[in-house]
C-alpha atoms as an extended CHARMM CRD file, in Angstrom:
* protein
*
        77  EXT
         1         1  MET       CA              0.0000000000        0.0000000000        0.0000000000  PROA      1               0.0000000000
         2         2  ASN       CA              2.8060000000        2.3520000000        0.8870000000  PROA      2               0.0000000000
         3         3  ILE       CA              4.5710000000        1.7750000000       -2.4680000000  PROA      3               0.0000000000
         4         4  ALA       CA              1.3950000000        2.4200000000       -4.4370000000  PROA      4               0.0000000000
         5         5  LEU       CA              0.8680000000        5.6930000000       -2.5360000000  PROA      5               0.0000000000
         6         6  GLN       CA              4.4210000000        6.8800000000       -3.2590000000  PROA      6               0.0000000000
         7         7  HSD       CA              4.0620000000        5.9300000000       -6.8910000000  PROA      7               0.0000000000
         8         8  SER       CA              0.8630000000        7.9340000000       -7.2560000000  PROA      8               0.0000000000
         9         9  LEU       CA              2.4670000000       11.0250000000       -5.6740000000  PROA      9               0.0000000000
        10        10  THR       CA              5.2790000000       11.2840000000       -8.2350000000  PROA      10              0.0000000000
        11        11  PRO       CA              4.5470000000       13.4070000000      -11.3140000000  PROA      11              0.0000000000
        12        12  ALA       CA              3.6010000000       11.3570000000      -14.3550000000  PROA      12              0.0000000000
        13        13  GLY       CA              6.0510000000       13.0700000000      -16.7470000000  PROA      13              0.0000000000
        14        14  ASN       CA              9.1440000000       12.9940000000      -14.5040000000  PROA      14              0.0000000000
        15        15  ASP       CA             11.6840000000       10.5060000000      -15.8200000000  PROA      15              0.0000000000
        16        16  GLY       CA             14.7150000000       11.9280000000      -14.0490000000  PROA      16              0.0000000000
        17        17  GLY       CA             15.7680000000       14.1570000000      -16.9650000000  PROA      17              0.0000000000
        18        18  HSD       CA             16.3610000000       11.2990000000      -19.3800000000  PROA      18              0.0000000000
        19        19  PHE       CA             13.7390000000       12.5610000000      -21.8300000000  PROA      19              0.0000000000
        20        20  GLY       CA             15.5310000000       15.8970000000      -22.2880000000  PROA      20              0.0000000000
        21        21  LEU       CA             18.8560000000       14.1700000000      -22.8580000000  PROA      21              0.0000000000
        22        22  SER       CA             17.4170000000       11.7610000000      -25.4120000000  PROA      22              0.0000000000
        23        23  TRP       CA             15.6790000000       14.6580000000      -27.1980000000  PROA      23              0.0000000000
        24        24  VAL       CA             18.9740000000       16.5690000000      -27.4350000000  PROA      24              0.0000000000
        25        25  LYS       CA             20.7470000000       13.4900000000      -28.7960000000  PROA      25              0.0000000000
        26        26  ALA       CA             18.0150000000       12.9850000000      -31.4020000000  PROA      26              0.0000000000
        27        27  HSD       CA             18.1000000000       16.6270000000      -32.5610000000  PROA      27              0.0000000000
        28        28  LEU       CA             21.8240000000       17.3350000000      -32.1510000000  PROA      28              0.0000000000
        29        29  ALA       CA             22.4440000000       17.9770000000      -35.8570000000  PROA      29              0.0000000000
        30        30  GLN       CA             19.6270000000       20.5240000000      -36.0370000000  PROA      30              0.0000000000
        31        31  ILE       CA             20.8340000000       22.2400000000      -32.8650000000  PROA      31              0.0000000000
        32        32  ILE       CA             24.4000000000       22.5240000000      -34.1680000000  PROA      32              0.0000000000
        33        33  GLU       CA             23.2090000000       23.7760000000      -37.5710000000  PROA      33              0.0000000000
        34        34  SER       CA             21.0490000000       26.4280000000      -35.8950000000  PROA      34              0.0000000000
        35        35  PHE       CA             23.9690000000       27.4900000000      -33.6970000000  PROA      35              0.0000000000
        36        36  TRP       CA             26.3350000000       27.9510000000      -36.6610000000  PROA      36              0.0000000000
        37        37  PHE       CA             23.6670000000       29.8090000000      -38.6410000000  PROA      37              0.0000000000
        38        38  CYS       CA             23.0360000000       32.2370000000      -35.7870000000  PROA      38              0.0000000000
        39        39  LEU       CA             26.7570000000       32.7250000000      -35.1540000000  PROA      39              0.0000000000
        40        40  SER       CA             27.5720000000       33.4080000000      -38.8010000000  PROA      40              0.0000000000
        41        41  PHE       CA             24.5700000000       35.7360000000      -39.1640000000  PROA      41              0.0000000000
        42        42  ILE       CA             25.5880000000       37.7440000000      -36.0910000000  PROA      42              0.0000000000
        43        43  LEU       CA             29.1780000000       37.9670000000      -37.3140000000  PROA      43              0.0000000000
        44        44  PHE       CA             27.9340000000       39.0590000000      -40.7500000000  PROA      44              0.0000000000
        45        45  LEU       CA             25.8880000000       41.8190000000      -39.1530000000  PROA      45              0.0000000000
        46        46  LEU       CA             28.7870000000       42.9370000000      -36.9620000000  PROA      46              0.0000000000
        47        47  MET       CA             31.5120000000       42.7660000000      -39.6090000000  PROA      47              0.0000000000
        48        48  GLY       CA             29.4330000000       43.7320000000      -42.6540000000  PROA      48              0.0000000000
        49        49  PRO       CA             30.9110000000       47.1350000000      -43.4830000000  PROA      49              0.0000000000
        50        50  PHE       CA             34.3550000000       46.2220000000      -42.1790000000  PROA      50              0.0000000000
        51        51  SER       CA             34.7100000000       43.0610000000      -44.2420000000  PROA      51              0.0000000000
        52        52  ALA       CA             35.4390000000       45.2800000000      -47.2560000000  PROA      52              0.0000000000
        53        53  VAL       CA             38.7740000000       46.1350000000      -45.6180000000  PROA      53              0.0000000000
        54        54  VAL       CA             39.7790000000       42.4640000000      -45.6690000000  PROA      54              0.0000000000
        55        55  VAL       CA             38.7450000000       42.1260000000      -49.3210000000  PROA      55              0.0000000000
        56        56  LEU       CA             40.7510000000       45.2160000000      -50.3080000000  PROA      56              0.0000000000
        57        57  ILE       CA             43.8350000000       43.8810000000      -48.5350000000  PROA      57              0.0000000000
        58        58  GLY       CA             43.4260000000       40.5780000000      -50.3730000000  PROA      58              0.0000000000
        59        59  LEU       CA             43.0630000000       42.3250000000      -53.7190000000  PROA      59              0.0000000000
        60        60  ALA       CA             46.1030000000       44.4840000000      -53.0170000000  PROA      60              0.0000000000
        61        61  SER       CA             48.1830000000       41.4100000000      -52.2440000000  PROA      61              0.0000000000
        62        62  LEU       CA             47.0460000000       39.8110000000      -55.5030000000  PROA      62              0.0000000000
        63        63  ALA       CA             48.0160000000       42.9040000000      -57.4390000000  PROA      63              0.0000000000
        64        64  SER       CA             51.5310000000       43.1050000000      -56.0250000000  PROA      64              0.0000000000
        65        65  GLY       CA             54.4510000000       43.7010000000      -58.4000000000  PROA      65              0.0000000000
        66        66  GLU       CA             55.4820000000       40.0650000000      -58.9000000000  PROA      66              0.0000000000
        67        67  LYS       CA             51.9990000000       38.7830000000      -59.5310000000  PROA      67              0.0000000000
        68        68  ARG       CA             51.1530000000       41.7150000000      -61.7750000000  PROA      68              0.0000000000
        69        69  GLU       CA             53.9600000000       40.6560000000      -64.1290000000  PROA      69              0.0000000000
        70        70  GLN       CA             52.7020000000       37.0630000000      -64.1340000000  PROA      70              0.0000000000
        71        71  MET       CA             49.1130000000       38.1140000000      -64.8170000000  PROA      71              0.0000000000
        72        72  ARG       CA             49.9020000000       40.3810000000      -67.7780000000  PROA      72              0.0000000000
        73        73  GLU       CA             47.9250000000       39.4760000000      -70.8830000000  PROA      73              0.0000000000
        74        74  PRO       CA             49.7670000000       38.5370000000      -74.0590000000  PROA      74              0.0000000000
        75        75  ALA       CA             50.0950000000       41.1730000000      -76.7840000000  PROA      75              0.0000000000
        76        76  ARG       CA             47.2980000000       41.3350000000      -79.3310000000  PROA      76              0.0000000000
        77        77  LEU       CA             47.9270000000       39.9610000000      -82.7820000000  PROA      77              0.0000000000
């Protein structure tokens, strides 16, 4: 009788936290994908106007003296 009374007093949905852990394991790929999307979107918003500086530095390094000689087009016929 005592066991039945204790059993009826426990909440029906309480499984000791195992349901939450199994849910996270089942949806881990979606959670990670959402995390990376949010992180990249926030970084895009923060670095948006300043990312042009990085692109200009990259273009300047491509157009350095040595590479400019290598990238010269052949003379027209």
